[in-house]
C-alpha positions as CSV (number, residue, x, y, z in Angstrom):
1,X,-13.0,-5.7,28.5
2,X,-12.0,-3.3,25.7
3,X,-11.1,-4.9,22.4
4,X,-9.7,-3.1,19.3
5,X,-12.2,-2.8,16.2
6,X,-11.6,-1.8,12.8
7,X,-11.9,1.9,12.5
8,X,-13.5,2.3,9.2
9,X,-12.7,6.1,9.0
10,X,-9.1,5.3,9.4
11,X,-9.2,2.8,6.6
12,X,-10.8,5.0,4.2
13,X,-8.2,7.8,5.0
14,X,-5.6,5.1,4.2
15,X,-7.2,4.4,0.9
16,X,-7.4,7.9,-0.1
17,X,-3.8,8.6,0.9
18,X,-2.5,5.5,-1.1
19,X,-4.3,6.6,-4.1
20,X,-2.8,10.3,-3.6
21,X,0.6,8.9,-2.8
22,X,0.4,6.6,-6.0
23,X,-0.6,9.6,-8.0
24,X,2.3,11.6,-6.7
25,X,4.6,8.6,-6.7
26,X,4.0,7.4,-10.4
27,X,3.0,10.9,-11.7
28,X,5.7,13.2,-10.5
29,X,8.4,11.7,-8.3
30,X,9.5,8.6,-10.3
31,X,7.4,8.9,-13.5
32,X,10.4,9.1,-16.0
33,X,12.7,6.3,-14.6
34,X,9.5,4.1,-14.0
35,X,8.2,4.6,-17.5
36,X,11.6,4.0,-19.1
37,X,12.1,0.6,-17.0
38,X,8.6,-0.6,-18.0
39,X,9.1,0.6,-21.6
40,X,6.5,3.2,-21.9
41,X,6.8,6.7,-23.2
42,X,4.5,9.6,-22.5
43,X,3.0,9.7,-26.2
44,X,2.0,6.1,-25.9
45,X,0.6,6.4,-22.2
46,X,-1.4,9.4,-23.4
47,X,-2.6,7.8,-26.7
48,X,-3.8,4.9,-24.5
49,X,-5.2,6.0,-21.3
50,X,-6.2,3.4,-18.8
51,X,-9.7,2.1,-18.9
52,X,-12.2,1.6,-16.0
53,X,-11.0,-1.9,-15.6
54,X,-7.4,-0.9,-14.4
55,X,-8.8,1.8,-12.0
56,X,-11.4,-0.7,-10.6
57,X,-8.7,-3.3,-10.1
58,X,-6.5,-0.6,-8.5
59,X,-9.2,0.5,-6.2
60,X,-9.9,-3.2,-5.2
61,X,-6.4,-3.9,-4.8
62,X,-6.0,-0.9,-2.3
63,X,-9.2,-1.6,-0.3
64,X,-8.7,-5.3,0.2
65,X,-5.1,-5.1,1.8
66,X,-6.0,-2.1,3.9
67,X,-9.1,-3.6,5.4
68,X,-7.1,-6.9,6.0
69,X,-4.2,-5.0,7.8
70,X,-7.0,-3.3,10.0
71,X,-8.5,-6.6,10.9
72,X,-5.0,-8.1,11.6
73,X,-4.1,-5.1,13.8
74,X,-7.4,-5.5,15.8
75,X,-6.6,-9.2,16.3
76,X,-2.9,-8.6,17.3
77,X,-3.8,-5.5,19.4
78,X,-1.7,-3.3,17.5
79,X,-2.5,0.1,19.2
80,X,0.5,2.4,18.5
81,X,1.8,4.4,15.7
82,X,5.0,2.7,15.9
83,X,3.6,-0.8,16.2
84,X,1.5,0.0,13.2
85,X,4.2,1.3,11.0
86,X,6.7,-1.3,12.3
87,X,4.2,-4.3,11.4
88,X,3.1,-2.7,8.1
89,X,6.8,-2.4,7.0
90,X,7.6,-5.9,8.2
91,X,4.7,-7.5,6.5
92,X,5.1,-5.4,3.3
93,X,8.8,-6.1,3.1
94,X,8.4,-10.0,3.9
95,X,5.4,-10.8,1.7
96,X,5.4,-8.0,-1.2
97,X,8.7,-6.5,-1.5
98,X,10.9,-9.7,-1.6
99,X,8.6,-11.6,-3.7
100,X,8.5,-8.6,-6.3
101,X,12.3,-8.4,-6.2
102,X,12.6,-12.2,-6.9
103,X,10.0,-11.8,-9.7
104,X,11.6,-9.0,-11.3
105,X,15.1,-10.6,-11.3
106,X,13.6,-13.9,-13.0
107,X,11.8,-11.5,-15.5
108,X,15.1,-9.7,-16.2
109,X,13.5,-6.4,-15.1
110,X,15.9,-3.7,-14.0
111,X,17.0,-3.9,-10.4
112,X,16.1,-0.4,-9.6
113,X,12.3,-1.1,-10.7
114,X,11.8,-3.2,-7.6
115,X,12.9,0.1,-5.5
116,X,10.2,2.3,-7.3
117,X,7.3,-0.5,-7.2
118,X,8.3,-2.0,-3.9
119,X,9.2,1.3,-2.5
120,X,5.7,2.7,-3.0
121,X,4.2,-0.2,-1.1
122,X,6.7,0.1,1.7
123,X,6.0,3.8,2.0
124,X,2.2,3.3,1.6
125,X,1.7,0.3,3.9
126,X,4.2,1.8,6.4
127,X,2.0,5.0,6.6
128,X,-1.3,3.2,6.5
129,X,0.0,0.9,9.5
130,X,0.8,4.1,11.5
131,X,-2.5,5.6,10.8
132,X,-4.2,2.3,11.6
133,X,-2.3,1.7,14.6
134,X,-2.5,5.2,16.0
135,X,-6.1,6.0,15.1
136,X,-7.9,3.4,17.4
137,X,-11.5,2.3,17.8
138,X,-12.7,0.0,20.8
139,X,-15.6,-1.8,21.6
140,X,-16.7,-2.5,25.1
141,X,-17.4,-6.2,25.7
142,X,-18.9,-7.4,29.1
143,X,-17.5,-10.6,30.3
């Protein structure tokens, strides 16, 4: 019987992809509106570069969800690009995007901010789901 296993190479490709996407998303695509909405300016950001703590936290916050997604996909037999992308989008929208939207509304944050921060997660986890669903690894079990 063939069963899906976690494909560690696919997981690490997703992790690298998410870091690259974050660099593009917050560094080029949406840097100005995002900085304005969170109350930062370039001079302040450059004068106070993020320390190792924020990068370590960011890396852990990327590794853990991608491994959990890969584990979940192996248990649910998600074995296509479409299933992977669809489930990644559904989970992210349900568990992250909507709660971020509600939290931002209670914190009186600009409504557009959720579309930048939540949009990053939707795109990133959607792409990661597609990769994890399409790049399969099986184990052979005898029963």
